Z-matrix of the N, CA and C atoms (Angstrom, degrees):
N
C 1 1.458
C 2 1.588 1 108.07
N 3 1.362 2 112.20 1 147.39
C 4 1.453 3 118.47 2 177.47
C 5 1.511 4 110.81 3 -74.95
N 6 1.333 5 120.21 4 126.79
C 7 1.425 6 122.31 5 -176.92
C 8 1.545 7 109.85 6 -63.40
N 9 1.331 8 115.06 7 145.95
C 10 1.440 9 119.09 8 -179.65
C 11 1.560 10 109.24 9 -77.06
N 12 1.295 11 116.54 10 130.99
C 13 1.490 12 118.44 11 -176.98
C 14 1.548 13 109.16 12 -69.01
N 15 1.304 14 116.79 13 153.92
C 16 1.445 15 120.45 14 178.71
C 17 1.580 16 108.36 15 -65.10
N 18 1.329 17 115.36 16 159.74
C 19 1.455 18 116.94 17 176.51
C 20 1.514 19 111.75 18 -62.22
N 21 1.330 20 116.39 19 -38.47
C 22 1.450 21 121.26 20 176.07
C 23 1.497 22 110.56 21 -138.87
N 24 1.360 23 116.11 22 136.58
C 25 1.451 24 120.08 23 175.10
C 26 1.490 25 107.12 24 -136.08
N 27 1.386 26 117.56 25 112.93
C 28 1.447 27 123.27 26 175.77
C 29 1.474 28 107.78 27 -111.02
N 30 1.319 29 118.03 28 128.64
C 31 1.469 30 119.02 29 -175.64
C 32 1.524 31 110.78 30 -126.79
N 33 1.356 32 115.64 31 123.95
C 34 1.445 33 124.04 32 173.34
C 35 1.550 34 112.01 33 50.26
N 36 1.332 35 117.00 34 47.20
C 37 1.432 36 119.20 35 -178.54
C 38 1.517 37 112.43 36 -74.18
N 39 1.312 38 114.36 37 134.00
C 40 1.465 39 122.15 38 176.14
C 41 1.543 40 110.02 39 -130.29
N 42 1.342 41 114.70 40 143.26
C 43 1.441 42 118.18 41 177.64
C 44 1.533 43 108.17 42 -140.97
N 45 1.346 44 118.23 43 119.95
C 46 1.445 45 124.15 44 -177.75
C 47 1.549 46 107.53 45 -116.55
N 48 1.352 47 114.88 46 142.99
C 49 1.458 48 121.15 47 176.73
C 50 1.503 49 110.45 48 -128.43
N 51 1.334 50 118.18 49 132.69
C 52 1.475 51 118.25 50 172.46
C 53 1.543 52 109.23 51 -75.64
N 54 1.271 53 115.98 52 137.09
C 55 1.501 54 120.11 53 179.95
C 56 1.516 55 109.15 54 -151.94
N 57 1.328 56 118.27 55 116.98
C 58 1.428 57 125.90 56 176.58
C 59 1.522 58 112.33 57 53.47
N 60 1.363 59 114.43 58 41.13
C 61 1.451 60 118.78 59 175.72
C 62 1.514 61 112.44 60 86.88
N 63 1.350 62 118.38 61 -3.44
C 64 1.459 63 121.88 62 -176.74
C 65 1.573 64 107.31 63 -118.52
N 66 1.315 65 115.19 64 171.75
C 67 1.437 66 122.41 65 177.46
C 68 1.502 67 109.91 66 -109.81
N 69 1.334 68 117.17 67 121.16
C 70 1.491 69 121.73 68 175.01
C 71 1.478 70 109.02 69 -92.63
N 72 1.288 71 119.56 70 126.55
C 73 1.455 72 124.19 71 -179.98
C 74 1.506 73 109.24 72 -96.90
N 75 1.329 74 116.79 73 84.91
C 76 1.501 75 121.08 74 -175.28
C 77 1.520 76 112.43 75 -69.26
N 78 1.341 77 116.71 76 -32.16
C 79 1.452 78 121.59 77 178.48
C 80 1.530 79 108.17 78 -135.95
N 81 1.350 80 117.36 79 132.62
C 82 1.458 81 121.46 80 -168.48
C 83 1.556 82 110.53 81 -123.33
N 84 1.315 83 118.71 82 52.15
C 85 1.433 84 120.20 83 175.23
C 86 1.540 85 112.91 84 91.81
N 87 1.297 86 116.03 85 52.95
C 88 1.465 87 121.24 86 -179.93
C 89 1.530 88 111.09 87 -88.42
N 90 1.313 89 118.81 88 136.69
C 91 1.435 90 125.31 89 177.05
C 92 1.525 91 109.22 90 -127.41
N 93 1.354 92 116.33 91 135.72
C 94 1.490 93 120.70 92 -175.25
C 95 1.528 94 107.64 93 -152.36
N 96 1.307 95 114.23 94 132.43
C 97 1.494 96 122.59 95 174.62
C 98 1.500 97 108.99 96 -122.80
N 99 1.365 98 116.51 97 132.41
C 100 1.439 99 121.33 98 -178.36
C 101 1.532 100 108.00 99 -127.93
N 102 1.305 101 116.89 100 129.37
C 103 1.444 102 121.20 101 178.83
C 104 1.520 103 110.93 102 -93.73
N 105 1.350 104 115.89 103 161.18
C 106 1.443 105 120.21 104 -179.59
C 107 1.538 106 110.69 105 -59.24
N 108 1.359 107 115.84 106 135.25
C 109 1.452 108 121.86 107 179.51
C 110 1.501 109 117.49 108 83.58
N 111 1.345 110 117.41 109 0.66
C 112 1.467 111 120.22 110 177.77
C 113 1.540 112 111.44 111 -77.03
N 114 1.295 113 114.76 112 154.61
C 115 1.508 114 123.59 113 173.76
C 116 1.529 115 106.11 114 -123.96
N 117 1.318 116 114.74 115 103.59
C 118 1.516 117 122.91 116 -173.46
C 119 1.459 118 109.66 117 -110.54
N 120 1.315 119 116.83 118 130.08
C 121 1.486 120 120.44 119 174.65
C 122 1.534 121 105.75 120 -110.72
N 123 1.316 122 115.04 121 130.23
C 124 1.502 123 122.45 122 175.27
C 125 1.511 124 108.22 123 -105.28
N 126 1.320 125 118.29 124 115.76
C 127 1.423 126 122.22 125 -173.28
C 128 1.539 127 109.51 126 -122.13
N 129 1.322 128 113.77 127 160.09
C 130 1.499 129 121.64 128 176.75
C 131 1.499 130 110.14 129 159.36
N 132 1.331 131 116.42 130 166.16
C 133 1.488 132 118.58 131 179.33
C 134 1.486 133 112.13 132 -70.12
N 135 1.351 134 115.73 133 167.71
C 136 1.469 135 118.64 134 172.67
C 137 1.510 136 112.00 135 -56.12
N 138 1.357 137 113.98 136 136.54
C 139 1.430 138 120.39 137 -178.67
C 140 1.535 139 115.27 138 83.22
N 141 1.335 140 116.60 139 8.62
C 142 1.447 141 119.70 140 -179.79
C 143 1.519 142 112.33 141 -81.52
N 144 1.308 143 117.82 142 -13.13
C 145 1.473 144 120.68 143 179.52
C 146 1.541 145 115.96 144 104.30
N 147 1.325 146 116.02 145 0.74
C 148 1.478 147 119.43 146 -172.96
C 149 1.555 148 110.99 147 -66.90
N 150 1.329 149 118.76 148 -43.28
C 151 1.448 150 118.31 149 179.39
C 152 1.544 151 111.65 150 -69.58
N 153 1.338 152 114.79 151 -36.62
C 154 1.455 153 118.80 152 176.01
C 155 1.529 154 111.22 153 -60.94
N 156 1.317 155 117.57 154 -42.08
C 157 1.468 156 121.05 155 175.25
C 158 1.498 157 110.99 156 -59.18
N 159 1.327 158 118.70 157 -43.82
C 160 1.479 159 119.59 158 -178.69
C 161 1.479 160 111.02 159 -66.82
N 162 1.350 161 119.82 160 -38.20
C 163 1.455 162 121.40 161 178.61
C 164 1.551 163 112.11 162 -65.57
N 165 1.316 164 115.10 163 -34.34
C 166 1.488 165 117.89 164 177.84
C 167 1.551 166 113.13 165 -72.68
N 168 1.341 167 116.66 166 -40.74
C 169 1.469 168 119.02 167 -178.31
C 170 1.594 169 107.70 168 -73.18
N 171 1.323 170 115.15 169 -23.09
C 172 1.458 171 116.16 170 179.02
C 173 1.479 172 113.40 171 -92.88
N 174 1.336 173 119.77 172 5.72
C 175 1.420 174 121.78 173 175.13
C 176 1.543 175 114.50 174 72.81
N 177 1.379 176 116.34 175 13.30
C 178 1.460 177 120.68 176 -179.47
C 179 1.549 178 107.66 177 -78.91
N 180 1.324 179 117.47 178 -34.69
C 181 1.455 180 122.03 179 -179.29
C 182 1.538 181 106.78 180 -127.21
N 183 1.341 182 114.15 181 164.20
C 184 1.468 183 120.51 182 -178.40
C 185 1.521 184 109.95 183 -106.73
N 186 1.316 185 119.91 184 132.74
C 187 1.477 186 122.00 185 179.08
C 188 1.540 187 111.76 186 -70.16
N 189 1.308 188 115.30 187 155.54
C 190 1.438 189 121.22 188 172.31
C 191 1.504 190 110.42 189 -79.44
N 192 1.341 191 116.69 190 -21.10
C 193 1.445 192 125.18 191 177.24
C 194 1.452 193 113.09 192 -167.16
N 195 1.350 194 117.32 193 159.45
C 196 1.422 195 121.43 194 -177.92
C 197 1.528 196 112.56 195 93.01
N 198 1.330 197 118.92 196 -175.87
C 199 1.467 198 121.39 197 -171.37
C 200 1.560 199 109.93 198 -143.09
N 201 1.311 200 113.03 199 154.83
C 202 1.480 201 122.56 200 177.20
C 203 1.494 202 109.08 201 -129.84
N 204 1.337 203 118.57 202 128.35
C 205 1.458 204 121.86 203 173.05
C 206 1.527 205 108.79 204 -120.35
N 207 1.335 206 116.32 205 134.09
C 208 1.459 207 123.04 206 170.94
C 209 1.548 208 108.19 207 -114.88
N 210 1.310 209 114.36 208 113.93
C 211 1.494 210 121.86 209 -178.83
C 212 1.536 211 108.66 210 52.68
N 213 1.329 212 118.26 211 42.64
C 214 1.418 213 125.18 212 175.77
C 215 1.474 214 116.55 213 82.87
N 216 1.343 215 119.06 214 0.45
C 217 1.478 216 122.84 215 178.08
C 218 1.510 217 109.22 216 -101.43
N 219 1.361 218 113.66 217 123.32
C 220 1.436 219 121.37 218 -177.24
C 221 1.548 220 106.65 219 -79.71
N 222 1.344 221 115.58 220 123.26
C 223 1.483 222 120.02 221 -176.03
C 224 1.494 223 110.42 222 -64.41
N 225 1.358 224 118.01 223 -39.41
C 226 1.465 225 119.40 224 -173.89
C 227 1.553 226 111.36 225 -69.64
N 228 1.314 227 118.19 226 -14.02
C 229 1.448 228 121.45 227 176.77
C 230 1.535 229 114.54 228 -85.64
N 231 1.298 230 115.85 229 -6.17
C 232 1.479 231 120.39 230 -175.00
C 233 1.536 232 109.34 231 -92.23
N 234 1.341 233 113.41 232 142.92
C 235 1.468 234 120.40 233 170.09
C 236 1.526 235 107.42 234 -70.11
N 237 1.307 236 115.74 235 161.96
C 238 1.513 237 120.95 236 -179.33
C 239 1.497 238 112.87 237 -53.57
N 240 1.332 239 119.54 238 -42.69
C 241 1.451 240 122.14 239 -179.66
C 242 1.506 241 108.87 240 -67.22
N 243 1.310 242 120.60 241 -42.03
C 244 1.442 243 123.51 242 178.84
C 245 1.570 244 110.68 243 -61.81
N 246 1.338 245 114.70 244 -42.48
C 247 1.421 246 118.10 245 -178.74
C 248 1.501 247 111.78 246 -66.17
N 249 1.332 248 118.03 247 -39.99
C 250 1.443 249 121.47 248 178.15
C 251 1.532 250 110.10 249 -61.94
N 252 1.320 251 115.19 250 -39.49
C 253 1.454 252 119.54 251 -178.33
C 254 1.598 253 108.17 252 -67.41
N 255 1.304 254 116.03 253 -42.96
C 256 1.450 255 118.46 254 177.98
C 257 1.533 256 112.14 255 -59.56
N 258 1.326 257 116.66 256 -44.75
C 259 1.500 258 120.33 257 177.73
C 260 1.504 259 110.80 258 -61.22
N 261 1.339 260 115.24 259 -38.81
C 262 1.444 261 117.43 260 -177.73
C 263 1.524 262 115.08 261 -70.82
N 264 1.355 263 115.68 262 -34.43
C 265 1.456 264 116.47 263 -172.34
C 266 1.511 265 114.51 264 -110.41
N 267 1.378 266 118.34 265 -14.57
C 268 1.496 267 120.55 266 -176.65
C 269 1.514 268 110.95 267 -112.67
N 270 1.313 269 119.36 268 -17.03
C 271 1.454 270 121.86 269 -175.28
C 272 1.486 271 109.88 270 -127.02
N 273 1.301 272 116.90 271 143.01
C 274 1.456 273 123.06 272 174.61
C 275 1.535 274 107.98 273 -119.50
N 276 1.376 275 117.35 274 138.49
C 277 1.455 276 119.65 275 -175.52
C 278 1.533 277 109.16 276 -121.17
N 279 1.315 278 115.23 277 138.00
C 280 1.453 279 123.07 278 172.61
C 281 1.514 280 107.76 279 -127.18
N 282 1.337 281 116.65 280 130.60
C 283 1.457 282 119.94 281 -174.55
C 284 1.545 283 109.43 282 -117.12
N 285 1.334 284 117.05 283 169.58
C 286 1.442 285 122.33 284 -179.24
C 287 1.520 286 110.67 285 -65.07
N 288 1.290 287 117.72 286 -37.50
C 289 1.485 288 121.80 287 -171.17
C 290 1.525 289 112.87 288 -104.93
N 291 1.287 290 119.98 289 21.98
C 292 1.450 291 127.03 290 168.95
C 293 1.573 292 114.47 291 68.43
N 294 1.329 293 117.46 292 -48.66
C 295 1.486 294 120.21 293 178.32
C 296 1.583 295 111.91 294 58.75
N 297 1.274 296 115.83 295 37.90
C 298 1.494 297 117.85 296 174.53
C 299 1.554 298 107.12 297 -85.61
N 300 1.352 299 114.50 298 154.60
C 301 1.461 300 118.45 299 173.86
C 302 1.515 301 109.32 300 -86.66
N 303 1.329 302 116.98 301 119.16
C 304 1.457 303 121.21 302 -169.65
C 305 1.552 304 114.21 303 -65.60
N 306 1.356 305 114.83 304 -24.16
C 307 1.521 306 116.99 305 179.96
C 308 1.468 307 114.83 306 -82.39
N 309 1.362 308 117.54 307 -8.62
C 310 1.419 309 122.19 308 -178.71
C 311 1.485 310 113.49 309 -100.86
N 312 1.315 311 119.64 310 153.48
C 313 1.456 312 122.68 311 175.13
C 314 1.479 313 109.87 312 -73.96
N 315 1.353 314 115.97 313 169.98
C 316 1.421 315 122.19 314 178.13
C 317 1.569 316 109.00 315 -58.20
N 318 1.289 317 116.12 316 -46.99
C 319 1.472 318 118.29 317 179.28
C 320 1.519 319 112.84 318 -62.41
N 321 1.324 320 118.16 319 -41.60
C 322 1.423 321 121.39 320 178.51
C 323 1.534 322 112.45 321 -63.88
N 324 1.316 323 118.07 322 -38.08
C 325 1.456 324 121.17 323 177.83
C 326 1.492 325 109.75 324 -64.05
N 327 1.322 326 118.49 325 -41.12
C 328 1.478 327 120.98 326 178.85
C 329 1.533 328 111.68 327 -68.92
N 330 1.306 329 117.46 328 -28.17
C 331 1.461 330 120.26 329 -179.72
C 332 1.517 331 112.44 330 -74.35
N 333 1.332 332 118.08 331 -21.55
C 334 1.467 333 119.86 332 -171.14
C 335 1.516 334 114.78 333 -52.43
N 336 1.334 335 120.36 334 -53.59
C 337 1.452 336 121.31 335 -178.62
C 338 1.557 337 111.45 336 -65.10
N 339 1.262 338 119.00 337 -25.49
C 340 1.467 339 123.18 338 175.89
C 341 1.495 340 110.46 339 -69.36
N 342 1.367 341 114.50 340 -42.94
C 343 1.484 342 119.84 341 178.89
C 344 1.531 343 107.45 342 -62.40
N 345 1.339 344 117.61 343 -44.30
C 346 1.442 345 120.68 344 -179.72
C 347 1.518 346 113.37 345 -61.76
N 348 1.325 347 114.39 346 -29.89
C 349 1.494 348 120.48 347 178.66
C 350 1.544 349 113.45 348 -83.58
N 351 1.341 350 115.82 349 -4.50
C 352 1.455 351 120.85 350 175.17
C 353 1.499 352 114.62 351 90.31
N 354 1.370 353 118.79 352 16.48
C 355 1.439 354 119.11 353 -178.77
C 356 1.516 355 109.85 354 -75.68
N 357 1.329 356 116.28 355 144.84
C 358 1.475 357 121.56 356 176.94
C 359 1.462 358 114.32 357 -62.18
N 360 1.387 359 117.78 358 152.12
C 361 1.467 360 120.83 359 -174.48
C 362 1.496 361 114.19 360 -59.49
N 363 1.317 362 118.19 361 -42.72
C 364 1.486 363 119.48 362 -175.31
C 365 1.575 364 107.88 363 -68.46
N 366 1.288 365 117.75 364 -34.64
C 367 1.432 366 121.97 365 177.65
C 368 1.525 367 112.30 366 -68.75
N 369 1.328 368 113.84 367 -41.72
C 370 1.471 369 119.50 368 175.46
C 371 1.535 370 113.17 369 -57.75
N 372 1.353 371 114.46 370 -48.18
C 373 1.457 372 118.75 371 -177.64
C 374 1.543 373 112.01 372 -62.99
N 375 1.357 374 113.43 373 -40.45
C 376 1.471 375 115.54 374 178.92
C 377 1.497 376 112.62 375 -68.34
N 378 1.337 377 119.55 376 -40.14
C 379 1.394 378 122.24 377 179.25
C 380 1.531 379 110.26 378 -67.22
N 381 1.302 380 117.89 379 -42.42
C 382 1.484 381 121.90 380 179.75
C 383 1.585 382 110.23 381 -61.31
N 384 1.318 383 116.78 382 -43.09
C 385 1.462 384 119.91 383 177.48
C 386 1.507 385 109.98 384 -64.51
N 387 1.334 386 118.96 385 -42.19
C 388 1.467 387 121.94 386 179.93
C 389 1.538 388 110.71 387 -61.34
N 390 1.340 389 116.83 388 -40.35
C 391 1.464 390 120.24 389 179.30
C 392 1.507 391 112.47 390 -71.27
N 393 1.320 392 117.89 391 -40.36
C 394 1.458 393 119.44 392 178.12
C 395 1.525 394 110.75 393 -64.74
N 396 1.316 395 117.47 394 -37.31
C 397 1.473 396 119.78 395 172.47
C 398 1.509 397 111.52 396 -60.18
N 399 1.341 398 116.68 397 -40.48
C 400 1.464 399 123.36 398 -177.11
C 401 1.553 400 108.83 399 -64.68
N 402 1.310 401 119.47 400 -37.20
C 403 1.471 402 120.03 401 -179.19
C 404 1.521 403 110.81 402 -92.70
N 405 1.331 404 120.23 403 7.90
C 406 1.455 405 124.62 404 176.19
C 407 1.465 406 115.42 405 80.54
N 408 1.349 407 119.07 406 28.70
C 409 1.465 408 122.30 407 -178.13
C 410 1.504 409 111.66 408 -129.72
N 411 1.306 410 119.23 409 26.78
C 412 1.417 411 121.31 410 176.07
C 413 1.519 412 113.17 411 -57.79
N 414 1.283 413 116.36 412 -32.34
C 415 1.498 414 121.48 413 -177.64
C 416 1.544 415 110.77 414 -79.97
N 417 1.349 416 118.34 415 -5.39
C 418 1.448 417 122.77 416 -179.58
C 419 1.541 418 114.89 417 -111.78
N 420 1.271 419 116.68 418 10.24
C 421 1.473 420 120.99 419 -172.70
C 422 1.493 421 113.29 420 -57.37
N 423 1.348 422 117.07 421 -32.64
C 424 1.443 423 120.74 422 -177.10
C 425 1.529 424 115.66 423 -90.06
N 426 1.314 425 115.32 424 0.01
C 427 1.482 426 119.29 425 -179.93
C 428 1.525 427 111.41 426 -85.40
N 429 1.324 428 116.21 427 141.27
C 430 1.458 429 119.33 428 177.08
C 431 1.569 430 108.94 429 -76.54
N 432 1.309 431 115.65 430 160.52
C 433 1.429 432 120.32 431 -174.67
C 434 1.569 433 111.16 432 -57.65
N 435 1.358 434 114.53 433 -35.20
C 436 1.462 435 118.11 434 -177.14
C 437 1.578 436 111.39 435 -69.00
N 438 1.313 437 116.51 436 -12.24
C 439 1.476 438 121.27 437 -179.43
C 440 1.570 439 112.39 438 -98.07
N 441 1.355 440 113.37 439 6.40
C 442 1.430 441 119.05 440 -176.16
C 443 1.549 442 111.41 441 -108.88
N 444 1.326 443 116.51 442 150.27
C 445 1.484 444 119.28 443 174.56
C 446 1.512 445 110.37 444 -73.82
N 447 1.292 446 119.06 445 171.67
C 448 1.467 447 123.34 446 178.39
C 449 1.531 448 111.66 447 -59.90
N 450 1.313 449 116.96 448 -43.33
C 451 1.483 450 119.31 449 178.91
C 452 1.505 451 111.82 450 -66.83
N 453 1.376 452 117.46 451 -37.67
C 454 1.442 453 119.72 452 177.77
C 455 1.544 454 111.47 453 -67.17
N 456 1.351 455 115.70 454 -39.67
C 457 1.468 456 116.91 455 176.44
C 458 1.494 457 112.77 456 -60.89
N 459 1.381 458 116.92 457 -39.22
C 460 1.435 459 118.22 458 -179.33
C 461 1.568 460 109.20 459 -68.67
N 462 1.299 461 118.85 460 -34.84
C 463 1.454 462 120.08 461 176.47
C 464 1.516 463 111.40 462 -63.85
N 465 1.324 464 116.99 463 -40.68
C 466 1.458 465 122.30 464 176.58
C 467 1.552 466 107.29 465 -60.71
N 468 1.308 467 115.82 466 -46.67
C 469 1.492 468 120.38 467 179.31
C 470 1.520 469 113.09 468 -56.88
N 471 1.353 470 114.81 469 -42.15
C 472 1.474 471 121.06 470 178.04
C 473 1.563 472 109.79 471 -64.82
N 474 1.360 473 113.34 472 -43.98
C 475 1.519 474 114.32 473 177.66
C 476 1.543 475 110.32 474 -62.16
N 477 1.303 476 117.63 475 -39.38
C 478 1.469 477 120.00 476 179.86
C 479 1.533 478 109.88 477 -63.27
N 480 1.346 479 116.94 478 -39.68
C 481 1.483 480 121.45 479 178.76
C 482 1.494 481 112.42 480 -62.11
N 483 1.286 482 116.22 481 -29.36
C 484 1.500 483 121.51 482 -178.04
C 485 1.479 484 113.73 483 -88.83
N 486 1.364 485 116.73 484 -3.05
C 487 1.493 486 119.92 485 -167.49
C 488 1.558 487 112.95 486 -57.49
N 489 1.333 488 118.93 487 -42.06
C 490 1.423 489 121.18 488 -175.78
C 491 1.544 490 114.89 489 -98.85
N 492 1.351 491 115.44 490 27.65
C 493 1.487 492 121.60 491 -179.15
C 494 1.505 493 113.08 492 51.82
N 495 1.332 494 120.11 493 57.69
C 496 1.446 495 124.70 494 -177.86
C 497 1.554 496 112.22 495 -62.73
N 498 1.335 497 114.91 496 147.98
C 499 1.442 498 121.76 497 174.35
C 500 1.492 499 110.80 498 -69.26
N 501 1.388 500 116.55 499 -36.85
C 502 1.451 501 123.11 500 -175.15
C 503 1.530 502 109.08 501 -135.51
N 504 1.320 503 115.30 502 135.83
C 505 1.477 504 120.42 503 172.43
C 506 1.522 505 108.30 504 -102.70
N 507 1.344 506 117.88 505 122.74
C 508 1.424 507 123.84 506 -176.64
C 509 1.574 508 106.77 507 -110.74
N 510 1.335 509 117.30 508 127.83
C 511 1.449 510 120.10 509 -176.09
C 512 1.511 511 109.36 510 -130.19
N 513 1.310 512 117.87 511 128.21
C 514 1.494 513 124.47 512 178.86
C 515 1.500 514 109.23 513 -110.44
N 516 1.371 515 115.80 514 110.31
C 517 1.470 516 123.73 515 178.94
C 518 1.602 517 110.77 516 47.13
N 519 1.310 518 117.49 517 53.39
C 520 1.511 519 118.89 518 -172.57
C 521 1.456 520 114.92 519 -65.82
N 522 1.363 521 118.93 520 -15.22
C 523 1.496 522 119.31 521 -179.03
C 524 1.555 523 109.28 522 -111.58
N 525 1.308 524 117.45 523 5.67
C 526 1.457 525 122.08 524 -174.64
C 527 1.491 526 115.55 525 -58.89
N 528 1.356 527 119.41 526 -27.10
C 529 1.447 528 124.77 527 -177.66
C 530 1.495 529 112.23 528 -100.32
N 531 1.345 530 117.71 529 5.26
C 532 1.455 531 120.36 530 -169.55
C 533 1.532 532 110.91 531 -115.74
N 534 1.330 533 117.84 532 152.64
C 535 1.408 534 122.24 533 172.04
C 536 1.543 535 112.03 534 -70.46
N 537 1.313 536 116.82 535 168.03
C 538 1.438 537 118.78 536 -173.09
C 539 1.523 538 114.97 537 -58.31
N 540 1.320 539 115.42 538 -46.03
C 541 1.526 540 119.88 539 -176.76
C 542 1.543 541 109.36 540 -65.52
N 543 1.360 542 116.38 541 -43.55
C 544 1.466 543 118.44 542 178.97
C 545 1.521 544 111.80 543 -68.54
N 546 1.330 545 116.43 544 -34.93
C 547 1.485 546 121.31 545 177.81
C 548 1.509 547 108.85 546 -62.10
N 549 1.341 548 117.62 547 -41.36
C 550 1.435 549 123.13 548 -179.44
C 551 1.537 550 110.43 549 -61.81
N 552 1.347 551 118.36 550 -37.40
C 553 1.440 552 120.55 551 174.39
C 554 1.551 553 113.34 552 -61.54
N 555 1.329 554 116.26 553 -37.92
C 556 1.431 555 118.53 554 175.96
C 557 1.484 556 112.86 555 -68.28
N 558 1.352 557 117.07 556 -35.77
C 559 1.465 558 119.64 557 178.72
C 560 1.518 559 107.54 558 -68.35
N 561 1.323 560 120.73 559 -40.22
C 562 1.426 561 120.79 560 175.36
C 563 1.480 562 113.08 561 -60.66
N 564 1.309 563 117.29 562 -35.95
C 565 1.491 564 120.46 563 177.22
C 566 1.558 565 110.24 564 -68.03
N 567 1.336 566 116.69 565 -40.62
C 568 1.453 567 119.38 566 175.64
C 569 1.546 568 113.00 567 -58.76
N 570 1.294 569 115.54 568 -43.97
C 571 1.453 570 121.13 569 178.52
C 572 1.540 571 110.18 570 -60.46
N 573 1.321 572 115.57 571 -41.93
C 574 1.463 573 119.27 572 178.39
C 575 1.519 574 109.41 573 -64.97
N 576 1.348 575 118.83 574 -45.71
C 577 1.436 576 120.70 575 178.24
C 578 1.545 577 112.09 576 -56.19
N 579 1.326 578 114.96 577 -44.87
C 580 1.475 579 118.17 578 178.57
C 581 1.512 580 111.86 579 -63.96
N 582 1.330 581 116.99 580 -43.69
C 583 1.446 582 119.40 581 -179.51
C 584 1.556 583 111.42 582 -62.56
N 585 1.346 584 115.03 583 -24.97
C 586 1.469 585 121.36 584 179.31
C 587 1.585 586 109.30 585 -86.69
N 588 1.305 587 116.95 586 1.53
C 589 1.489 588 117.40 587 173.70
C 590 1.519 589 114.55 588 110.24
N 591 1.326 590 121.43 589 -4.76
C 592 1.429 591 121.88 590 -179.62
C 593 1.515 592 114.09 591 -74.53
N 594 1.308 593 117.20 592 131.87
C 595 1.506 594 120.95 593 175.76
C 596 1.497 595 107.89 594 -82.43
N 597 1.321 596 117.78 595 127.10
C 598 1.451 597 124.54 596 -174.50
C 599 1.540 598 110.56 597 -119.45
N 600 1.323 599 115.55 598 136.26
C 601 1.457 600 122.85 599 166.50
C 602 1.492 601 107.24 600 -129.20
N 603 1.349 602 115.96 601 115.94
C 604 1.468 603 121.20 602 -173.93
C 605 1.559 604 109.10 603 -121.20
N 606 1.314 605 114.25 604 128.06
C 607 1.485 606 120.27 605 175.94
C 608 1.519 607 106.46 606 -97.57
N 609 1.352 608 115.83 607 132.06
C 610 1.456 609 119.81 608 -179.16
C 611 1.528 610 111.03 609 -157.99
N 612 1.309 611 117.25 610 155.59
C 613 1.481 612 122.66 611 167.65
C 614 1.493 613 111.00 612 -100.46
N 615 1.349 614 115.75 613 -1.53
C 616 1.490 615 125.48 614 -174.37
C 617 1.532 616 108.41 615 -90.04
N 618 1.344 617 116.81 616 108.36
C 619 1.457 618 119.73 617 178.85
C 620 1.516 619 114.01 618 -65.61
N 621 1.384 620 117.09 619 -26.52
C 622 1.423 621 119.06 620 176.44
C 623 1.527 622 110.80 621 -67.78
N 624 1.315 623 117.20 622 -41.18
C 625 1.498 624 120.49 623 174.91
C 626 1.531 625 109.47 624 -60.95
N 627 1.333 626 114.42 625 -47.84
C 628 1.457 627 118.52 626 -177.79
C 629 1.507 628 113.19 627 -58.28
N 630 1.326 629 115.86 628 -33.99
C 631 1.481 630 120.97 629 -177.99
C 632 1.502 631 111.77 630 -67.13
N 633 1.349 632 117.65 631 -18.82
C 634 1.449 633 119.49 632 178.32
C 635 1.528 634 113.17 633 -76.85
N 636 1.347 635 116.84 634 -18.95
C 637 1.467 636 122.84 635 -176.11
C 638 1.538 637 109.23 636 -78.42
N 639 1.329 638 115.60 637 166.98
C 640 1.430 639 121.42 638 174.60
C 641 1.455 640 115.00 639 -85.23
N 642 1.352 641 115.24 640 -16.40
C 643 1.497 642 119.51 641 -175.54
C 644 1.522 643 106.38 642 -149.45
N 645 1.332 644 115.57 643 139.52
C 646 1.433 645 121.28 644 -179.24
C 647 1.516 646 110.56 645 -121.53
N 648 1.354 647 114.48 646 128.46
C 649 1.468 648 121.50 647 178.18
C 650 1.551 649 107.83 648 -113.05
N 651 1.324 650 118.26 649 117.93
C 652 1.446 651 122.57 650 178.69
C 653 1.528 652 112.52 651 -95.66
N 654 1.303 653 116.83 652 134.97
C 655 1.474 654 121.55 653 179.94
C 656 1.495 655 110.67 654 -121.88
N 657 1.338 656 113.77 655 149.13
C 658 1.472 657 119.22 656 177.59
C 659 1.549 658 106.93 657 -156.77
N 660 1.314 659 115.60 658 129.70
C 661 1.473 660 122.71 659 175.73
C 662 1.547 661 110.15 660 52.59
N 663 1.345 662 116.57 661 46.39
C 664 1.427 663 121.39 662 176.30
C 665 1.496 664 118.61 663 74.72
N 666 1.337 665 115.64 664 10.63
C 667 1.453 666 119.06 665 -177.13
C 668 1.500 667 109.86 666 -128.71
N 669 1.332 668 118.89 667 151.15
C 670 1.491 669 122.85 668 171.17
C 671 1.524 670 106.08 669 -83.98
N 672 1.338 671 114.04 670 119.78
C 673 1.471 672 120.55 671 -175.16
C 674 1.558 673 113.02 672 -100.71
N 675 1.293 674 114.29 673 -20.64
C 676 1.488 675 119.66 674 176.05
C 677 1.524 676 109.39 675 -158.19
N 678 1.314 677 114.67 676 152.08
C 679 1.460 678 122.39 677 -179.71
C 680 1.521 679 106.51 678 -151.39
N 681 1.407 680 115.61 679 107.65
C 682 1.426 681 120.02 680 -172.63
C 683 1.471 682 111.42 681 -145.47
N 684 1.317 683 115.95 682 163.29
C 685 1.477 684 123.95 683 174.32
C 686 1.508 685 107.48 684 -69.51
N 687 1.344 686 115.47 685 134.75
C 688 1.461 687 120.60 686 -179.28
C 689 1.530 688 109.31 687 -61.41
N 690 1.345 689 118.58 688 144.18
C 691 1.458 690 121.60 689 -179.47
C 692 1.515 691 111.37 690 -69.40
């Protein structure tokens, strides 16, 4: 039998940026493999390359060298339209600053990626309500983003990221804008998502958040310096 490919396979990723006449080596040959159902935390100080790595494996940015495969599909082999479709349907993104549209309600924000994927209106509304109930915000579906707390906005952002049944949920500093108690609520939600089968890759400088994951990858100076099962 042909072995099942990993959910994610990043090999020898490099990313260089020109800056003030010099070349900044943001990523220096990072390799990472993630299996279905894993919960991986990528940690390291500012400038270590962890957010750059997440952007490359999520197809948001293009590497200077190396390759990324999602479920056996090489991202560099895809045309722009195909890559956009893969990001929309196979990957979910959660960011530090939520990126909700303030003029839309919670439900309408969750519906956006489904509308982009061509889902019918009645199906979008039902799926958005289901996801808002899942993240504990069913009672807030009609509230605009400006009427929500930071923790509620992040929950809406997580529901939106899950809208099209992604294979992997990618999160970049998801508790960075939240107080400790609200951040813990998001960590509890991530654990629930993972126990329900969602594959998670979370970038953070927060060791407490990282300790919630099943596996911790440490980065320094653009390189992965350790990769181990969480204690």
